[in-house]
TORLUMRO-57287 format. One line per 2 residues: number of its first residue (from 1); for each residue y, z, x of C-alpha. Coordinates in nm, 3 decimals. Layout:
NUM	Y/Z/X  ...
//
This chain:
1	18.237/22.386/21.680  18.251/22.277/21.320
3	18.078/22.354/20.984  18.025/22.187/20.657
5	18.104/22.442/20.377  18.153/22.438/20.003
7	18.503/22.521/19.889  18.575/22.503/19.510
9	18.286/22.248/19.455  18.390/22.019/19.738
11	18.210/21.990/20.076  18.470/22.018/20.359
13	18.439/21.976/20.734  18.602/22.293/20.886
15	18.706/22.407/21.230  18.900/22.714/21.337
17	19.278/22.680/21.311  19.248/22.388/21.058
19	19.499/22.386/20.770  19.396/22.195/20.454
21	19.474/22.155/20.084  19.191/22.249/19.838
23	19.182/22.273/19.458  19.351/22.595/19.325
25	19.183/22.915/19.439  19.242/23.267/19.297
27	19.427/23.510/19.515  19.775/23.590/19.645
29	19.940/23.436/19.942  19.835/23.600/20.264
31	19.498/23.716/20.133  19.182/23.653/20.333
33	18.895/23.493/20.148  18.539/23.422/20.260
35	18.326/23.120/20.182  17.945/23.187/20.214
37	17.805/22.847/20.120  17.769/22.696/20.470
39	17.549/22.386/20.475  17.561/22.285/20.833
41	17.672/22.451/21.163  17.731/22.229/21.478
43	17.810/22.390/21.809  17.762/22.067/22.003
45	17.585/21.730/21.952  17.247/21.886/22.053
47	17.291/22.220/21.888  17.302/22.163/21.506
49	17.171/22.397/21.240  17.108/22.250/20.891
51	17.060/22.490/20.604  16.790/22.483/20.340
53	17.022/22.462/20.131  17.256/22.695/20.314
55	17.260/22.850/20.667  17.168/23.214/20.639
57	17.425/23.456/20.776  17.693/23.191/20.820
59	18.043/23.232/20.667  18.395/23.109/20.695
61	18.702/23.332/20.669  19.032/23.166/20.570
63	19.388/23.277/20.477  19.575/23.160/20.174
65	19.905/23.019/20.284  20.056/22.907/19.956
67	19.997/22.757/19.608  20.162/22.455/19.458
69	20.134/22.142/19.257  20.087/21.780/19.371
71	20.296/21.478/19.281  20.321/21.375/18.918
73	20.080/21.110/18.804  20.174/20.902/18.502
75	19.902/20.794/18.257  20.012/20.509/18.024
77	19.799/20.393/17.733  19.876/20.098/17.518
79	19.713/19.873/17.266  19.884/19.541/17.224
81	20.019/19.431/16.889  19.938/19.773/16.739
83	20.263/19.957/16.823  20.055/20.216/17.012
85	20.199/20.354/17.336  20.141/20.693/17.494
87	20.267/20.828/17.826  20.118/21.137/17.970
89	20.191/21.318/18.302  19.962/21.533/18.516
91	20.018/21.751/18.826  19.711/21.884/19.003
93	19.729/22.233/19.138  19.638/22.305/19.493
95	19.607/22.593/19.749  19.691/22.558/20.113
97	19.446/22.749/20.338  19.409/22.800/20.711
99	19.060/22.858/20.866  19.074/23.184/21.062
101	18.721/23.254/21.180  18.376/23.095/21.159
103	18.087/23.344/21.172  17.727/23.232/21.245
105	17.470/23.500/21.211  17.096/23.485/21.313
107	17.007/23.236/21.047  16.770/23.026/21.265
109	16.567/23.333/21.362  16.526/23.442/20.992
111	16.412/23.091/20.889  16.160/23.043/21.173
113	15.888/23.291/21.067  15.901/23.165/20.710
115	15.828/22.810/20.839  15.551/22.934/21.061
117	15.389/23.118/20.769  15.403/22.806/20.551
119	15.218/22.595/20.813  14.914/22.833/20.812
//
């Protein structure tokens, strides 16, 4: 089973037990956070729920493992013959999370009556 969910503005493919690095999230290490924007839930190849735009009642619980910074990137600017040279550095912050639990509510049942009412 996997889901496609929005984490800090990025769509990620998530499974239970998966560890991944995402842009910096607020919270202390060991804190449980929940992501409610789930766009797709797939139990198998034949059982796929696609949200409009999100799947109702679906959420992902994850645990913050640690915070850190990535490798340094050097940005060098130069204009030839003008004596202009600038060097900047940048380190992107990240948060390592582990997916603990994926919860899927009765989202399909809630959406079905609405679709039936629209067809009439």
